[in-house]
C-alpha positions as CSV (number, residue, x, y, z in Angstrom):
1,X,2.2,-1.2,-14.8
2,X,4.9,-3.4,-12.9
3,X,4.7,-5.4,-10.2
4,X,7.5,-3.5,-9.4
5,X,5.9,0.0,-9.6
6,X,2.6,-1.1,-8.0
7,X,5.7,-3.1,-5.1
8,X,6.7,1.1,-4.4
9,X,3.7,2.9,-4.3
10,X,2.4,0.3,-2.1
11,X,5.3,1.0,0.3
12,X,4.4,5.1,-0.6
13,X,0.8,4.9,0.5
14,X,1.2,2.4,3.6
15,X,3.3,4.9,4.9
16,X,1.5,8.8,3.7
17,X,-1.5,6.2,5.8
18,X,0.0,5.5,9.1
19,X,2.5,8.7,8.8
20,X,-1.3,10.6,8.4
21,X,-2.1,8.0,11.3
22,X,0.0,8.8,13.2
23,X,-0.8,13.1,13.4
24,X,-4.1,12.1,13.8
25,X,-4.1,10.1,16.9
26,X,-1.7,13.3,18.2
27,X,-4.3,16.5,16.7
28,X,-7.6,14.0,17.6
29,X,-8.8,14.2,13.9
30,X,-10.6,11.8,13.7
31,X,-11.1,12.4,10.4
32,X,-7.4,12.1,9.2
33,X,-6.4,9.0,10.9
34,X,-9.7,7.2,9.0
35,X,-8.2,8.9,6.1
36,X,-4.7,7.3,6.6
37,X,-6.0,3.4,7.6
38,X,-7.5,3.7,5.0
39,X,-4.4,4.9,2.9
40,X,-2.9,1.6,4.2
41,X,-4.9,-0.4,3.0
42,X,-4.4,0.5,-0.4
43,X,-1.0,0.6,0.2
44,X,-0.9,-3.1,1.3
45,X,-3.6,-4.0,-1.5
46,X,-0.7,-2.5,-4.0
47,X,1.9,-4.0,-2.6
48,X,-0.4,-7.9,-2.9
49,X,-0.9,-6.8,-6.3
50,X,2.8,-6.6,-7.4
51,X,3.9,-9.8,-5.1
52,X,0.4,-11.3,-8.1
53,X,2.2,-10.4,-10.6
54,X,4.9,-11.9,-9.9
55,X,3.6,-15.1,-8.6
56,X,2.1,-15.4,-12.3
57,X,4.7,-14.0,-14.6
58,X,7.2,-16.4,-12.8
59,X,4.7,-19.1,-13.3
60,X,4.6,-18.0,-17.3
61,X,8.5,-18.0,-17.1
62,X,9.1,-21.6,-16.0
63,X,6.3,-22.5,-18.1
């Protein structure tokens, strides 16, 4: 998976996670809030993975 794909999927997971958290908060559903938090963390990790791939690629391109 390319760095751009990782970043896009990360953004989508983060947005979906925030939406789930909001829905869980509005409906007082602890399970949904928890799922949203986990999905948001997953999105953050995917974005970080994309950033690392970009950094490595830039380092290799300079060498």
